[in-house]
DOMI-779786 format. One line per 5 residues: their letters; for each residue x, y, z of N, C-alpha, C, O. Coordinates in steps of 0.02 Angstrom, whole numbers. Layout:
<recs>
a) X,Y,Z,X,Y,Z,X,Y,Z,X,Y,Z  ...
</recs>
This chain:
<recs>
mglte) -7835,1078,-5614,-7804,1104,-5674,-7811,1053,-5730,-7856,1011,-5728  -7768,1056,-5778,-7770,1011,-5835,-7797,1047,-5895,-7835,1095,-5890  -7778,1022,-5953,-7800,1052,-6015,-7872,1033,-6030,-7890,974,-6026  -7912,1082,-6048,-7982,1070,-6067,-7992,1097,-6138,-7950,1133,-6164  -8046,1079,-6167,-8061,1103,-6235,-8066,1179,-6238,-8044,1210,-6286
iklke) -8095,1209,-6187,-8102,1282,-6187,-8034,1315,-6180,-8020,1366,-6213  -7990,1288,-6137,-7922,1315,-6132,-7885,1308,-6198,-7851,1354,-6220  -7892,1251,-6230,-7860,1239,-6294,-7884,1288,-6347,-7845,1314,-6386  -7948,1301,-6348,-7977,1349,-6395,-7950,1419,-6382,-7931,1454,-6430  -7946,1439,-6320,-7920,1505,-6303,-7846,1511,-6321,-7824,1563,-6345
lkekk) -7808,1458,-6309,-7737,1459,-6328,-7728,1466,-6403,-7686,1504,-6426  -7768,1429,-6441,-7763,1432,-6514,-7785,1500,-6540,-7756,1525,-6589  -7835,1530,-6509,-7856,1597,-6530,-7800,1648,-6522,-7796,1696,-6560  -7758,1638,-6472,-7702,1684,-6458,-7636,1657,-6486,-7583,1682,-6470  -7640,1605,-6528,-7582,1577,-6564,-7528,1547,-6519,-7469,1548,-6536
fdtly) -7548,1521,-6461,-7499,1488,-6418,-7476,1422,-6449,-7421,1400,-6434  -7517,1391,-6490,-7496,1330,-6524,-7438,1345,-6572,-7392,1305,-6580  -7441,1403,-6604,-7387,1425,-6649,-7324,1439,-6609,-7269,1421,-6629  -7333,1471,-6551,-7276,1484,-6507,-7244,1418,-6486,-7182,1412,-6485  -7285,1369,-6470,-7259,1304,-6450,-7216,1274,-6507,-7160,1252,-6495
dkhkp) -7244,1274,-6566,-7208,1245,-6624,-7143,1282,-6638,-7092,1252,-6655  -7144,1347,-6631,-7086,1389,-6646,-7027,1375,-6599,-6969,1377,-6619  -7043,1361,-6536,-6991,1351,-6485,-6996,1281,-6454,-6978,1272,-6395  -7019,1233,-6492,-7032,1166,-6465,-6973,1136,-6427,-6984,1109,-6373  -6911,1139,-6452,-6855,1110,-6413,-6847,1142,-6344,-6829,1107,-6296
dwekm) -6859,1207,-6339,-6854,1241,-6275,-6907,1216,-6226,-6892,1202,-6168  -6969,1210,-6250,-7023,1187,-6207,-7010,1115,-6186,-7023,1096,-6129  -6985,1074,-6232,-6971,1004,-6216,-6918,999,-6162,-6924,957,-6116  -6865,1039,-6166,-6814,1038,-6114,-6843,1058,-6046,-6827,1028,-5995  -6886,1109,-6047,-6916,1131,-5984,-6960,1078,-5953,-6957,1065,-5893
vvaah) -7002,1047,-5994,-7049,998,-5967,-7012,935,-5943,-7033,904,-5895  -6958,917,-5977,-6918,860,-5953,-6887,877,-5885,-6888,835,-5839  -6860,937,-5878,-6832,958,-5814,-6885,959,-5760,-6873,938,-5703  -6945,984,-5777,-7000,987,-5728,-7021,916,-5709,-7035,902,-5651  -7025,872,-5759,-7043,801,-5746,-6992,769,-5699,-7011,737,-5651
dfakk) -6928,778,-5714,-6876,748,-5673,-6878,775,-5602,-6869,737,-5554  -6889,840,-5595,-6894,870,-5529,-6954,840,-5491,-6948,820,-5433  -7011,837,-5524,-7072,811,-5492,-7062,737,-5473,-7083,716,-5419  -7031,700,-5517,-7021,628,-5503,-6976,619,-5442,-6989,576,-5400  -6924,659,-5436,-6877,653,-5380,-6905,681,-5315,-6898,651,-5262
hishg) -6936,740,-5319,-6953,776,-5258,-7027,773,-5238,-7044,786,-5180  -7070,757,-5285,-7142,757,-5269,-7170,686,-5265,-7204,668,-5217  -7155,645,-5316,-7183,578,-5316,-7133,525,-5294,-7147,465,-5298  -7074,546,-5271,-7024,502,-5241,-7008,441,-5283,-7008,384,-5259  -6992,454,-5347,-6971,401,-5392,-7026,370,-5435,-7012,336,-5484
eepla) -7087,383,-5416,-7143,358,-5456,-7157,407,-5513,-7134,465,-5510  -7192,386,-5564,-7210,430,-5619,-7256,485,-5592,-7308,470,-5563  -7236,549,-5601,-7277,603,-5573,-7341,615,-5614,-7344,599,-5673  -7390,643,-5581,-7452,663,-5614,-7440,728,-5652,-7393,765,-5638  -7483,741,-5700,-7477,800,-5743,-7474,865,-5702,-7433,909,-5715
ddilk) -7517,871,-5652,-7518,932,-5612,-7455,940,-5571,-7434,996,-5555  -7424,884,-5553,-7361,888,-5516,-7303,909,-5561,-7255,940,-5537  -7307,893,-5624,-7257,917,-5673,-7268,991,-5687,-7221,1029,-5695  -7331,1011,-5688,-7348,1080,-5704,-7320,1129,-5652,-7298,1183,-5671  -7320,1111,-5589,-7298,1157,-5536,-7228,1184,-5549,-7220,1245,-5552
plltm) -7176,1142,-5557,-7110,1171,-5571,-7105,1202,-5641,-7067,1249,-5651  -7143,1177,-5688,-7142,1206,-5755,-7166,1278,-5754,-7138,1321,-5789  -7217,1293,-5715,-7244,1361,-5712,-7191,1411,-5687,-7189,1468,-5710  -7149,1389,-5642,-7096,1432,-5617,-7049,1450,-5674,-7027,1507,-5680  -7033,1401,-5716,-6989,1414,-5774,-7023,1458,-5826,-6991,1501,-5856
levne) -7088,1449,-5835,-7124,1488,-5885,-7130,1561,-5865,-7130,1605,-5908  -7135,1575,-5801,-7142,1644,-5777,-7087,1689,-5802,-7099,1749,-5814  -7027,1663,-5809,-6970,1705,-5828,-6948,1695,-5901,-6898,1723,-5922  -6985,1655,-5938,-6965,1641,-6007,-6981,1701,-6052,-7039,1722,-6057  -6930,1728,-6083,-6938,1789,-6124,-6982,1778,-6186,-7021,1821,-6203
alrkh) -6975,1721,-6218,-7016,1708,-6278,-7091,1707,-6259,-7132,1735,-6296  -7107,1676,-6204,-7176,1674,-6181,-7200,1743,-6161,-7255,1763,-6178  -7159,1780,-6124,-7179,1846,-6101,-7191,1893,-6161,-7239,1931,-6161  -7148,1889,-6211,-7157,1930,-6271,-7221,1911,-6308,-7259,1955,-6330  -7232,1846,-6314,-7293,1823,-6348,-7355,1848,-6311,-7403,1870,-6342
qddrh) -7354,1844,-6245,-7411,1867,-6207,-7421,1942,-6217,-7478,1965,-6222  -7367,1980,-6219,-7373,2052,-6232,-7402,2065,-6302,-7449,2104,-6310  -7373,2032,-6351,-7393,2042,-6421,-7465,2022,-6434,-7499,2053,-6476  -7489,1971,-6399,-7557,1945,-6411,-7608,1969,-6360,-7664,1946,-6359  -7588,2017,-6319,-7633,2043,-6267,-7662,1985,-6225,-7723,1981,-6214
akyrr) -7617,1942,-6203,-7637,1883,-6164,-7593,1878,-6102,-7565,1825,-6088  -7587,1933,-6066,-7542,1935,-6008,-7571,1902,-5946,-7535,1893,-5896  -7633,1884,-5947,-7663,1854,-5888,-7629,1789,-5870,-7607,1751,-5913  -7625,1777,-5805,-7593,1717,-5778,-7626,1654,-5806,-7592,1603,-5816  -7690,1657,-5819,-7725,1597,-5843,-7698,1573,-5910,-7699,1513,-5923
yreaf) -7674,1619,-5951,-7644,1598,-6015,-7578,1561,-6003,-7565,1510,-6036  -7538,1585,-5958,-7475,1551,-5942,-7489,1482,-5913,-7456,1433,-5931  -7538,1478,-5869,-7555,1414,-5839,-7584,1365,-5891,-7567,1306,-5891  -7626,1391,-5935,-7655,1349,-5987,-7600,1326,-6035,-7601,1269,-6059  -7553,1370,-6051,-7497,1352,-6094,-7454,1299,-6060,-7430,1253,-6093
gdyiv) -7445,1304,-5995,-7410,1252,-5958,-7446,1185,-5963,-7414,1134,-5974  -7511,1187,-5956,-7551,1125,-5964,-7542,1097,-6035,-7535,1036,-6043  -7540,1141,-6084,-7531,1121,-6154,-7463,1086,-6163,-7459,1034,-6195  -7411,1116,-6134,-7344,1087,-6141,-7341,1018,-6107,-7314,971,-6135  -7369,1013,-6048,-7370,949,-6013,-7410,897,-6053,-7389,840,-6059
eqyik) -7466,917,-6080,-7507,872,-6120,-7468,846,-6181,-7471,787,-6198  -7432,891,-6214,-7391,871,-6272,-7337,821,-6250,-7320,775,-6288  -7311,830,-6191,-7259,785,-6165,-7285,717,-6146,-7255,666,-6163  -7342,716,-6112,-7368,650,-6089,-7408,614,-6142,-7414,553,-6139  -7435,650,-6189,-7478,618,-6240,-7445,557,-6272,-7477,504,-6275
pkk) -7383,560,-6295,-7353,501,-6326,-7343,443,-6277,-7338,386,-6298  -7340,458,-6212,-7328,406,-6162,-7391,367,-6146,-7386,313,-6117  -7449,393,-6163,-7513,360,-6145,-7522,296,-6183,-7572,262,-6174
</recs>
């Protein structure tokens, strides 16, 4: 997994970057919760890898109404968009830490 240029291009074409900006505090809370879960339960106190943060985040994204509505409105209901958006959220979270 992980964010790639093609995934980023597809997300921007469907305005997922705008969705991110519109609900940024919500996504940040989710990714922090996913990070904390991964750190405690997956990497046992060590800094988790991006894909390990993504796993619990995807569970939260599946039921998020703002994301589901955006996917409906943009004809982007495929799972790959949700997964790519999860990668995007994780990338935004870890980018400042690099």
